[in-house]
N, C-alpha and C positions, 0 to 999 in steps of 0.2 A: 652770482650765486653766493659769493663770499659776503656781499653786502646784505643779502637776505638773511644769512646765518647770523651776521653781526647785528642786524636789526632785531631778529628774534631773540638773540642773547641779551640785547639791551632791554628789550621789553620784559623778558623773564626776570632780569635783575631788578627792574623797576617794580614789578609785581611783588617779588620777594622782599624788596626794601619797604614797600608799602605795607605788606603783611607784618613784617617785623616791627614797623613803626606803630601799627595798630596794637600788636601784642604788647609792646613796651608801654603804651598808654594805658592799656587795660591792667597791666601788672602794677603800674604806679597808682591807679585808682584803687586796686585791691589793697595796696599797702596803706594808702591814705585812709581808707575806710577802717582798716584794722586798727590804725593808730587812734582814730576818732573814737572807736568803740572802746578801746583800752582806757582812754582818758575819761569817757563818759562813765564807765563802770567804776573807775577809781574814785571819781567825784561822788557818784551815787553811794558807794560803800562808805566813804568818809562822812557824808551827810547823814546817812542812815544810822551809822554807829553813834554819832553825836546825838541824833534825835532819840534813839533807843535809850541811851544812857540817861539823858536829862529828863525825858518824859517818864521813864521808869522810876528814876530817883524822886521826881516830883510826885508821882502817883503814890509811892510808898510813904513819902513824907505827909501827903494829904491824908492817907489812910491812918497813919499814926496820930496825926493831929486830931482828926475827928474821933478816933477811938479814945484818946485821952480826954477829949472834951466830953464824951458820953460815958466815961468810965463808971461813974456812980450809978447811972440809971440803965443804960442799954449797951454795955460793952460787948456782950456776946452777939447781939444783933448787928452792931457796927462791924465786928470782925467777920461775921457771916456774909454780910452784904458786900464788903470789900473783897472777900475771897471769891465770891460768885462773880463779881464784876471783873476782877483780874483774870479769872479763868475764861470768862466769855470773851474778853478782849484778846486774850492769847489764842483762843480757838479761831476767832475771826481773822486774826493776823496770819495764822498758820494756813487757813483756807485760801487767803489772798495770795500768799507766797506760793502755794501749790498751783493755783490757777495761773499765776505768772510764769511759772516754770513750764507749764503745759502749753503756753502760747508760743514758745520758741523765740528765737532771735531773728532780727531783720539784718543781721550782719551780711555784708556783700550783696544786698538787694539791688543797689544801683549798678554794681558791676555785672551782676547776672542779667539785669535788664539790658545793659549796653551790649553784652555779648549776644543776647538773643536778637537784638536789633542788627548787630553786625552779621549774624547768621542769616537773617531775613534779607539783608542787602546783598549778600554774596550768593544766596540760593537762586538758581535759575528759575525763570517763570515756567509754570506748567504748560502754558500755551506754546512756548517756543520749543519745548521738548517733544510735543506731539506732532510737530511738523515734519 
């Protein structure tokens, strides 16, 4: 009887050790995904800031160049066209940003999928429960 209790105890320890190992692996996956997302967002923000600055500065310089070029004949037309163009581009960018925020993030998608797979593996079969 002592060996049966010892055997049961060792099996229980093995199950708990396996469950803790799976939990540790999943937590490490969560941490890795969080770090990757943080690096991706930092890179995205850096490139976006540089693009906004240089494209905006270039667009303003182009508008000034063409306005000065057309100063004697069509200066109001040039200013009106560039104003409409900049407002339209700004509106399109705002709509794209709004749509992107509505889509949500895929942060922890791989971890959630792995946890769902673990749950399916652990879940007993319906056929064996009905017997």
